[in-house]
C-alpha positions as CSV (number, residue, x, y, z in Angstrom):
1,M,46.9,14.0,42.7
2,S,45.9,17.3,42.4
3,T,46.2,20.0,45.2
4,I,42.7,21.6,46.0
5,Y,43.0,25.5,45.7
6,S,39.8,26.9,47.6
7,E,39.1,29.1,50.4
8,D,40.1,26.9,52.7
9,T,43.7,26.9,51.7
10,I,43.9,30.5,52.3
11,R,45.2,31.5,55.9
12,T,46.3,34.4,57.6
13,L,49.2,34.2,60.1
14,D,49.1,36.7,63.1
15,W,52.2,38.9,63.6
16,K,54.5,36.2,65.8
17,E,53.7,33.5,63.8
18,H,54.6,35.0,60.8
19,I,57.8,36.2,62.5
20,R,58.4,32.9,63.6
21,K,57.8,31.3,60.3
22,R,59.7,33.8,58.2
23,P,62.4,35.0,60.8
24,G,64.8,35.8,57.7
25,M,62.6,38.5,56.4
26,Y,63.5,40.4,59.9
27,I,66.4,39.5,61.1
28,G,68.3,38.2,58.3
29,K,70.0,34.8,58.8
30,L,69.6,32.7,61.8
31,G,73.0,30.9,62.4
32,D,74.7,30.0,65.9
33,G,76.3,33.0,66.5
34,S,79.8,32.2,64.9
35,S,79.2,34.9,62.2
36,L,79.1,39.1,62.6
37,D,75.8,39.0,60.8
38,D,74.0,35.9,62.9
39,G,70.6,36.9,63.9
40,I,71.2,36.7,67.6
41,Y,73.3,39.9,67.3
42,L,70.4,41.9,65.3
43,L,68.2,41.0,68.3
44,V,70.8,42.9,70.8
45,K,71.0,45.6,68.0
46,E,67.3,46.1,67.7
47,V,66.8,46.3,71.3
48,L,70.0,48.4,71.8
49,D,69.0,50.9,68.8
50,N,65.8,52.5,70.6
51,S,67.8,53.1,73.4
52,V,70.6,54.9,71.3
53,D,67.7,56.8,69.3
54,E,66.8,58.2,72.8
55,Y,70.5,59.3,73.8
56,M,70.2,60.8,70.1
57,M,67.2,62.7,71.2
58,G,68.8,64.0,74.2
59,F,68.0,61.6,76.9
60,G,70.1,59.2,79.0
61,K,73.8,59.0,78.8
62,T,74.6,55.5,79.7
63,I,72.9,52.2,78.7
64,E,74.1,49.3,80.8
65,V,73.9,45.6,79.1
66,E,74.6,42.2,80.4
67,I,74.8,39.3,78.7
68,N,75.0,36.0,80.7
69,E,75.0,32.8,79.1
70,R,72.1,33.4,76.6
71,V,70.2,35.9,78.7
72,V,70.2,39.4,77.5
73,E,69.5,42.4,79.6
74,I,69.4,46.2,78.5
75,R,68.7,49.0,80.7
76,D,68.7,52.7,79.4
77,Y,68.1,55.7,81.3
78,G,65.9,57.6,78.6
79,R,62.4,58.7,78.8
80,G,61.0,55.5,79.4
81,V,58.2,54.1,77.1
82,P,54.7,55.9,78.0
83,L,53.1,53.3,80.4
84,G,49.5,52.8,78.9
85,K,51.5,51.4,75.4
86,L,53.8,49.0,76.9
87,I,52.1,46.1,75.4
88,E,51.8,47.5,72.1
89,V,55.2,48.8,71.8
90,A,56.5,45.1,72.2
91,S,53.4,43.3,70.3
92,K,51.8,45.3,67.8
93,M,53.4,45.7,64.6
94,N,54.0,48.9,63.0
95,T,53.4,50.6,66.3
96,G,55.8,53.2,67.6
97,A,56.8,56.8,68.3
98,K,59.2,57.0,65.1
99,Y,56.3,57.6,62.8
100,D,56.3,61.1,64.4
101,S,59.1,62.9,63.1
102,R,58.8,65.5,65.9
103,V,59.9,62.9,68.3
104,F,62.6,61.2,66.5
105,K,63.9,63.0,63.4
106,K,66.8,61.0,62.3
107,S,66.6,57.5,64.1
108,V,67.5,53.9,63.1
109,G,64.3,51.7,63.5
110,L,61.7,53.3,61.5
111,N,59.2,50.4,60.7
112,G,57.8,49.6,64.1
113,V,59.1,46.1,63.5
114,G,62.4,45.6,65.4
115,I,61.5,45.1,69.2
116,K,58.4,42.7,68.4
117,A,60.8,40.6,66.2
118,V,63.1,40.4,69.2
119,N,59.8,39.5,71.0
120,A,58.7,36.8,69.1
121,L,61.6,35.0,68.3
122,S,62.6,34.7,72.1
123,S,61.4,32.2,74.5
124,K,61.5,34.8,77.4
125,F,61.0,38.7,76.8
126,M,60.4,40.9,79.4
127,I,60.0,44.9,79.1
128,Q,59.5,47.3,82.0
129,S,59.1,51.2,81.9
130,F,60.0,53.6,84.3
131,R,58.4,56.8,84.2
132,E,58.0,59.6,86.7
133,S,57.9,57.3,89.5
134,N,55.7,55.1,88.0
135,C,56.6,51.6,86.5
136,R,54.9,49.2,84.2
137,L,56.1,45.7,83.5
138,A,55.1,43.1,80.8
139,E,56.1,39.3,80.3
140,F,55.9,37.4,76.9
141,E,56.8,34.2,75.8
142,R,57.5,33.7,72.0
143,G,55.2,37.0,71.6
144,V,52.2,35.8,73.8
145,V,51.5,38.1,76.9
146,L,51.9,36.1,80.1
147,D,51.3,38.9,82.6
148,E,51.4,42.5,83.0
149,Q,51.4,44.6,86.1
150,E,52.1,47.8,88.2
151,L,55.1,48.1,90.0
152,S,56.5,50.6,92.3
153,S,59.4,52.7,91.2
154,A,59.9,55.5,93.3
155,D,63.9,54.9,93.6
156,Q,64.1,54.1,89.9
157,K,65.7,56.9,87.2
158,N,63.1,57.1,84.1
159,G,64.0,54.4,81.4
160,T,63.6,51.1,79.9
161,R,64.5,47.9,80.8
162,V,64.4,45.0,78.6
163,V,65.2,41.0,79.3
164,F,64.9,38.5,76.7
165,T,66.4,35.0,75.7
166,P,66.6,34.1,72.2
167,D,64.7,31.1,71.4
168,K,66.3,27.7,70.9
169,E,63.6,26.4,68.4
170,I,64.7,29.3,66.0
171,F,68.5,29.5,67.0
172,G,69.6,26.1,68.1
173,K,72.8,25.9,70.2
174,F,73.6,29.6,69.6
175,R,76.5,31.3,71.7
176,F,77.5,35.0,71.7
177,I,81.1,35.9,70.9
178,P,81.9,38.6,73.1
179,E,84.2,40.3,70.3
180,Y,81.3,40.5,68.1
181,L,79.2,42.6,70.6
182,E,82.2,44.7,71.8
183,R,82.6,45.6,68.3
184,M,79.0,46.6,68.2
185,F,79.1,48.6,70.9
186,R,82.4,50.4,69.8
187,N,80.4,51.6,66.7
188,Y,78.1,53.1,68.8
189,V,80.3,55.2,71.2
190,Y,82.0,56.2,67.9
191,L,79.1,57.5,66.3
192,N,77.7,59.3,69.7
193,T,80.6,60.9,71.6
194,G,79.3,61.4,75.0
195,L,77.6,58.0,75.1
196,T,78.5,55.4,77.5
197,I,77.6,51.5,77.2
198,M,78.6,49.2,79.7
199,F,79.0,45.5,78.6
200,N,79.4,42.9,81.8
201,G,81.1,45.9,83.9
202,Q,83.4,46.7,80.8
203,R,83.0,50.7,79.6
204,F,83.0,51.5,76.1
205,Y,83.1,55.6,75.7
206,S,84.6,57.6,72.6
207,K,85.5,61.4,72.7
208,N,86.8,61.8,69.4
209,G,84.2,59.8,67.2
210,L,85.4,58.3,63.8
211,S,89.0,59.3,64.7
212,D,88.9,57.0,67.4
213,L,87.5,54.2,65.3
214,L,90.4,54.6,63.0
215,E,93.1,54.6,65.8
216,E,91.5,51.5,67.2
217,N,90.9,49.5,63.9
218,L,94.4,50.2,62.2
219,S,96.6,47.3,61.9
220,S,100.0,49.6,61.5
221,P,100.3,52.9,62.2
222,G,99.1,55.2,59.4
223,L,101.2,57.2,57.0
224,Y,99.8,60.5,58.2
225,P,97.6,61.4,61.2
226,V,94.2,60.7,60.6
227,I,92.5,63.5,58.7
228,H,88.9,63.8,60.8
229,L,86.2,66.0,59.2
230,R,82.9,66.9,60.5
231,G,79.8,68.9,59.7
232,T,75.8,69.2,60.5
233,D,74.8,65.4,59.6
234,I,78.0,64.2,58.1
235,E,81.7,63.1,59.9
236,V,84.5,61.8,57.8
237,A,88.1,59.8,58.8
238,V,90.7,59.2,56.4
239,T,94.2,57.7,56.3
240,H,96.1,55.3,54.6
241,G,98.6,52.5,55.4
242,N,100.8,49.7,53.8
243,Q,98.1,47.1,53.5
244,Y,96.9,46.1,50.5
245,G,93.0,46.6,49.6
246,E,90.7,49.2,50.8
247,E,88.9,49.3,54.1
248,Y,85.8,51.0,54.9
249,Y,83.3,51.5,57.7
250,S,80.0,53.5,57.2
251,F,77.2,54.5,58.9
252,V,73.5,55.8,58.6
253,N,72.0,57.6,61.7
254,G,74.3,55.5,63.9
255,Q,73.5,52.3,62.1
256,N,76.6,50.3,60.8
257,T,75.8,49.8,57.0
258,S,78.4,47.0,56.7
259,Q,77.2,46.6,52.7
260,G,77.4,50.4,52.1
261,G,75.0,51.8,49.9
262,T,74.7,55.1,48.1
263,H,76.7,57.2,50.8
264,L,79.6,54.9,50.8
265,I,79.5,55.0,46.8
266,A,79.2,58.7,47.0
267,F,82.5,59.1,49.4
268,K,84.4,57.0,47.2
269,E,83.6,59.0,44.0
270,A,83.8,62.7,46.3
271,Y,87.2,61.6,47.4
272,V,88.9,60.5,44.1
273,K,87.1,63.9,42.5
274,V,88.5,66.1,45.1
275,L,92.3,64.5,45.1
276,R,92.4,64.6,41.5
277,D,91.2,68.4,41.4
278,F,93.7,69.1,44.3
279,F,96.9,67.6,42.9
280,K,95.6,68.5,39.2
281,K,96.3,65.1,37.8
282,D,93.9,62.7,36.7
283,F,95.3,59.5,38.8
284,D,93.5,56.3,38.3
285,A,90.7,55.8,41.1
286,S,92.3,52.7,42.2
287,D,95.7,54.2,42.9
288,I,94.3,57.2,45.0
289,R,92.2,54.4,47.2
290,T,94.6,51.7,47.5
291,S,95.7,51.2,51.2
292,I,92.8,53.6,52.7
293,T,91.1,53.5,55.7
294,A,88.1,55.2,55.9
295,A,85.0,56.2,57.8
296,V,82.1,57.8,56.7
297,S,78.8,58.9,58.9
298,I,75.5,60.6,57.9
299,K,72.3,61.5,59.1
300,V,69.3,60.9,56.9
301,E,65.6,61.8,57.4
302,E,63.4,58.6,57.1
303,P,66.2,56.5,55.9
304,V,65.6,54.0,53.4
305,F,67.3,50.4,53.5
306,E,67.5,48.0,51.5
307,S,66.1,45.1,54.0
308,Q,64.8,45.1,57.5
309,T,68.5,44.2,58.6
310,K,69.6,47.8,57.5
311,T,72.9,47.0,56.2
312,K,72.8,48.9,53.0
313,L,71.3,52.3,52.3
314,G,69.0,52.8,49.4
315,S,68.0,56.3,49.9
316,K,69.1,58.7,47.3
317,D,68.4,61.9,49.3
318,I,69.2,63.4,53.0
319,G,65.7,64.7,53.4
320,P,62.3,65.5,51.8
321,E,63.5,68.8,50.9
322,G,67.2,68.4,51.5
323,P,70.1,67.7,48.5
324,S,70.8,64.3,47.2
325,V,73.3,61.9,49.2
326,R,75.7,62.1,46.2
327,N,75.6,66.3,46.2
328,F,75.7,66.4,49.9
329,I,78.8,64.4,50.2
330,V,80.6,65.9,47.3
331,D,80.1,69.6,48.3
332,F,81.1,68.7,52.0
333,L,84.4,66.8,50.8
334,R,85.5,69.5,48.3
335,T,85.2,72.2,50.6
336,H,86.8,70.7,54.0
337,L,89.2,68.2,52.7
338,D,90.3,70.4,50.3
339,N,91.0,73.0,52.9
340,Y,92.5,70.4,55.3
341,L,95.1,69.4,52.3
342,H,96.0,73.0,51.5
343,K,96.6,73.5,55.5
344,N,98.8,70.6,55.8
345,S,100.8,70.1,53.1
346,G,103.0,67.4,54.8
347,T,100.1,65.1,54.6
348,A,99.1,66.0,51.3
349,E,103.0,65.4,50.1
350,I,102.7,62.0,52.1
351,L,99.4,61.0,50.0
352,L,100.9,61.9,47.0
353,N,103.8,59.9,47.3
354,K,101.5,57.1,48.7
355,I,99.5,57.6,45.2
356,I,102.5,57.6,43.0
357,E,103.9,54.5,44.7
358,S,100.5,52.7,44.2
359,E,100.6,53.7,40.4
360,K,104.0,52.3,39.7
361,E,102.9,48.9,41.6
362,R,99.8,48.6,39.5
363,K,101.6,49.3,35.8
364,A,104.4,47.0,37.0
365,I,101.8,44.1,37.4
366,S,99.4,45.2,34.6
367,G,100.5,43.0,32.1
368,I,100.7,40.0,34.1
369,K,97.1,40.6,35.6
370,K,96.1,40.8,31.8
371,I,97.5,37.1,31.4
372,A,96.2,36.0,34.7
373,R,92.8,36.8,34.1
374,E,92.9,34.9,30.7
375,R,94.3,31.9,32.3
376,A,91.6,32.3,35.1
377,K,88.5,32.4,32.6
378,K,90.1,29.4,30.8
379,A,90.5,27.4,33.7
380,S,86.9,27.9,35.2
381,L,85.9,26.6,32.1
382,H,88.1,23.4,31.9
383,N,88.8,22.3,34.9
384,K,87.0,21.3,38.5
385,K,88.9,23.7,40.9
386,L,85.5,25.2,41.4
387,R,82.2,23.9,41.8
388,D,79.9,27.1,42.2
389,C,76.4,27.5,43.8
390,R,73.3,29.2,42.6
391,S,73.2,32.4,45.0
392,H,75.6,34.5,45.6
393,W,76.3,37.3,48.1
394,N,77.1,40.0,45.8
395,T,73.1,40.1,44.8
396,N,69.8,40.8,46.3
397,D,68.9,36.9,46.5
398,E,67.1,36.1,49.7
399,R,69.7,33.4,50.5
400,R,72.6,35.5,49.9
401,L,74.1,35.6,53.6
402,E,74.0,31.9,54.0
403,T,76.3,31.6,50.8
404,T,79.6,29.7,51.6
405,I,82.9,28.6,49.7
406,F,84.5,26.0,51.1
407,I,88.4,25.8,50.5
408,T,89.8,22.5,50.8
409,E,92.7,20.6,49.6
410,G,92.6,17.3,47.8
411,D,90.2,15.5,45.7
412,S,88.5,13.0,48.1
413,A,88.1,16.1,50.7
414,S,86.5,18.3,47.8
415,G,84.8,15.1,46.5
416,S,82.6,14.4,50.0
417,I,81.8,17.9,50.4
418,T,80.7,18.3,46.9
419,K,78.5,15.6,47.4
420,S,76.7,16.3,50.4
421,R,76.7,20.3,49.8
422,D,73.8,22.3,49.4
423,V,73.8,23.4,45.3
424,N,72.2,26.6,46.1
425,T,74.4,28.2,48.5
426,Q,77.7,26.2,49.1
427,A,80.5,26.2,46.6
428,V,83.6,24.2,46.9
429,F,87.1,25.3,45.5
430,S,89.8,22.6,45.4
431,L,93.4,23.2,46.3
432,K,96.3,21.3,44.7
433,G,98.6,20.6,47.4
434,K,100.3,22.9,49.9
435,P,99.5,26.7,48.6
436,L,102.9,29.3,48.7
437,N,103.8,30.9,51.8
438,T,103.2,34.9,50.9
439,Y,104.9,36.4,53.8
440,G,107.1,39.3,52.8
441,L,105.7,38.9,48.8
442,T,104.2,41.8,46.7
443,K,100.9,41.2,45.3
444,K,102.4,40.1,41.9
445,I,102.4,36.8,43.2
446,V,98.8,36.6,43.4
447,Y,98.7,36.7,39.6
448,E,101.8,34.5,39.0
449,N,100.7,32.1,41.7
450,E,97.9,29.6,39.5
451,E,96.4,28.7,42.7
452,F,96.1,32.2,44.3
453,N,95.0,33.5,40.8
454,L,92.4,31.1,40.6
455,L,91.2,31.6,44.1
456,Q,91.0,35.3,43.7
457,S,88.8,34.8,40.7
458,A,86.8,32.4,42.3
459,L,86.1,34.6,45.3
460,N,85.7,37.8,42.8
461,I,88.1,40.0,45.3
462,E,90.6,41.4,42.8
463,N,88.8,44.9,42.9
464,G,88.1,44.6,46.5
465,I,85.6,42.6,48.7
466,E,82.3,44.6,47.7
467,E,81.9,42.2,44.6
468,L,82.7,39.1,47.0
469,R,81.0,36.0,45.9
470,Y,80.1,34.5,49.1
471,N,79.6,35.5,52.4
472,N,81.2,32.5,54.0
473,V,84.7,31.6,53.2
474,V,85.4,28.6,55.0
475,I,89.0,27.0,55.2
476,A,87.8,23.3,55.4
477,T,91.3,21.3,55.9
478,D,92.5,18.2,58.1
479,A,92.6,18.5,61.6
480,D,96.3,17.3,61.3
481,V,99.8,18.9,61.1
482,D,99.6,19.3,57.4
483,G,96.0,20.6,57.5
484,M,97.2,23.1,60.1
485,H,100.0,24.4,58.2
486,I,97.5,24.9,55.2
487,R,95.1,27.0,57.3
488,L,98.0,29.2,58.3
489,L,99.2,29.8,54.5
490,L,95.8,30.7,53.8
491,I,95.2,33.1,56.7
492,T,98.9,34.6,55.8
493,F,97.8,35.2,52.1
494,F,94.2,36.6,53.1
495,L,96.1,38.9,56.0
496,Q,99.0,40.0,53.5
497,F,96.5,40.7,50.2
498,F,92.9,40.9,51.5
499,P,92.7,42.0,55.3
500,D,89.5,43.4,55.1
501,L,87.8,40.1,54.6
502,I,89.3,39.0,57.8
503,R,88.2,42.4,59.2
504,N,84.5,42.0,57.9
505,G,84.1,38.6,59.4
506,H,84.3,36.6,56.2
507,L,86.5,34.3,57.1
508,Y,86.0,31.0,58.5
509,I,87.6,27.5,59.9
510,L,85.3,24.3,59.5
511,Q,84.9,22.5,62.6
512,T,84.6,18.7,61.9
513,P,84.0,15.6,64.0
514,L,87.5,14.0,65.6
515,F,85.6,10.6,66.3
516,R,82.4,8.7,65.8
517,V,81.0,6.9,68.7
518,R,78.2,4.5,68.0
519,N,76.1,1.4,68.7
520,K,73.5,-0.2,67.5
521,A,70.8,2.6,67.9
522,R,72.7,5.8,68.1
523,T,75.4,7.9,66.7
524,I,77.3,10.6,68.4
525,Y,79.8,12.8,66.4
526,C,82.3,14.1,68.9
527,Y,84.8,17.0,68.1
528,S,87.3,16.6,71.4
529,D,88.2,14.0,73.5
530,A,86.0,15.5,76.3
531,E,83.1,15.0,74.1
532,K,84.3,11.4,73.3
533,E,84.4,10.3,76.8
534,K,81.1,11.9,77.2
535,A,79.7,9.8,74.7
536,K,81.3,6.7,75.6
537,K,79.3,7.0,78.9
538,K,75.9,8.1,77.2
539,L,76.1,4.8,75.0
540,G,77.6,2.7,77.8
541,G,77.8,-1.1,77.2
542,K,79.3,-1.6,73.6
543,H,79.9,0.5,71.5
544,E,82.4,1.3,68.5
545,I,84.9,4.2,68.4
546,T,86.3,5.4,65.0
547,R,89.0,8.2,64.6
548,F,88.6,10.3,61.7
549,K,92.1,11.1,60.2
550,G,90.8,13.3,57.4
551,L,88.0,14.8,55.7
552,G,88.4,12.4,52.8
553,E,87.5,9.7,55.2
554,I,84.0,11.2,56.0
555,S,81.1,9.7,53.7
556,P,79.0,12.1,51.8
557,D,76.2,11.1,53.8
558,E,77.6,11.4,57.0
559,F,79.3,15.2,55.7
560,K,75.8,16.1,55.4
561,H,75.4,16.8,59.3
562,F,78.9,18.7,59.4
563,I,77.7,21.5,56.7
564,G,74.3,21.7,57.3
565,K,72.0,23.8,59.9
566,D,74.3,22.1,62.5
567,I,77.6,23.3,61.0
568,R,80.2,24.4,63.5
569,L,82.4,27.4,62.0
570,E,85.3,29.0,64.0
571,P,85.8,32.7,63.1
572,V,89.2,34.2,62.3
573,Q,89.3,37.1,63.7
574,L,91.7,40.4,64.1
575,K,91.1,42.0,67.5
576,K,91.9,45.6,67.8
577,E,95.4,44.8,69.8
578,D,96.7,42.6,66.7
579,M,99.6,44.1,65.1
580,V,99.3,42.4,61.7
581,A,102.8,42.8,60.4
582,E,104.3,42.0,63.7
583,M,102.0,38.7,63.6
584,L,103.0,37.5,60.2
585,A,106.6,38.4,60.7
586,F,106.8,36.2,63.7
587,Y,104.9,33.2,62.9
588,M,105.6,33.0,59.1
589,G,109.1,34.7,58.6
590,K,112.6,33.4,58.5
591,N,113.0,33.5,62.6
592,S,112.9,29.6,63.2
593,P,115.2,29.7,66.3
594,E,112.6,32.2,68.1
595,R,109.6,30.3,66.8
596,Q,110.9,27.0,67.9
597,E,111.7,28.6,71.5
598,F,108.0,29.7,71.3
599,I,106.6,26.0,70.5
600,I,108.6,24.6,73.0
601,E,107.8,26.9,75.7
602,N,104.1,26.7,75.4
603,L,103.8,22.9,74.4
604,K,102.7,22.0,78.3
605,V,100.0,24.6,78.1
606,E,98.4,22.8,74.6
607,E,99.1,19.6,76.7
608,D,96.9,21.1,79.7
609,V,94.3,22.4,77.5
610,A,94.1,18.8,75.8
611,E,93.4,17.2,79.3
612,D,90.9,19.6,80.1
613,G,88.8,18.6,77.4
614,S,88.7,21.9,74.9
615,I,90.7,22.2,71.9
């Protein structure tokens, strides 16, 4: 039967219908809140951006954020939205003051879209403006105006208050993870020294900007004091540690560009160039940047981002009449970093020794790396360790944020996932037995050990996570002692050699059900004893309970439920107080008596938790 293509088949969606039908165009992926880049955090950020832009223009030093369950409230003390335009600002596309560069010269939100997307994707949305002892309030439901009214506000300071609840129809059973929100708020205050953000009573404030950011995020003390450089429209902070890999935090107009862009590329190039010139030696770029932790922030007029989510800068120039981003950053570092190193010879000497040390290690394993690459290339052709997907994170594919690789152990488990996965966005890597404990080993082992060499190759992270092939790296092992041990060994591997994979929110644990409770009419999958007891009460009467001992026991048809839209992922997080070296030494080192004592002392706590019904 042919499809009729006529005038009747063409329709125009209004703004809210379009956002709700194509949310990915506005907020990236949806998710349930377990990932840093899930849409619910972007909703918070879109509202907060407007408040921060007010601060950047010199209005309002404090922003208050309250998040209880699923309700978000944000109150700033800026100028307040002009009262006569309140509804238009919240519900009319391409409406905003940021088109007028006299009002907002270097702001984050430029498209007049952000807050409208929040409105359309919220089951309840309220915006209230306080302006010169007058107040107006407008309420919406999924973008539809419910009410607008004038209120008395004689005792209220100027500013804007927004309250919204992300829509369950769009986001499902979502949750806000406090650590992700806190990271967002810290980034805002690092970039806007003097700004205070109050989140559920907790104060976020920074006096030293990007220097504070590095100090807060270093997993071990830096080899030398943070190099902190400030100029007009640019700020840079740099240090080195003993970790593997490179770690960057990049920002444009206060926006965390987690995927970098033209400014980060320019910074890396400029940093290498300045150090080569300073030390008068043509060091390899990788030796100069190994173990670096750096932050770079620039301000650009009318920035061009590669998507509405604004995570990658595309702008080539600082402004209509300014220099290129590259030349701006190169010139700044050539002057200020070079001056700093001349004035701080002790830091320069430590940095030189670190570069030489990295060069020695690279040369020591260069031969092994070549053999390992060839072995990985042949293995990818002849074995089935990796079942790849069609989309990848390091492309501009519209589904790139959904790309996932499951790291699993054993043929039965990988077989079930492979048969039930989405071949467009989900890949599977199968481990053979338990991986090696890499604690205390050098990166040489990554190339000598076949499993880790092939895993590194599959993820495409040999030269850093910028070329990572999948946004979500998911450890999928059985929920038994052996499965837990494999998890620990894999996490140790990533912490040792690719800690930025964890710091940037790419590593997860797949949660799969422990029980299946069913009768003839209904099946309920349970992830804990407490859920099992609730399911038994719901089904009542005669029912059957199955305890899943391993992933291999779950059929492909059932697995579709657990890795589809209702997938449960537990993020592996590094908090600012986590000292990686000490943590690995305790849990994975040779201190067996101490660890045994710790387990015995904490065993009752685990039993109490189990009785309480949580994992």
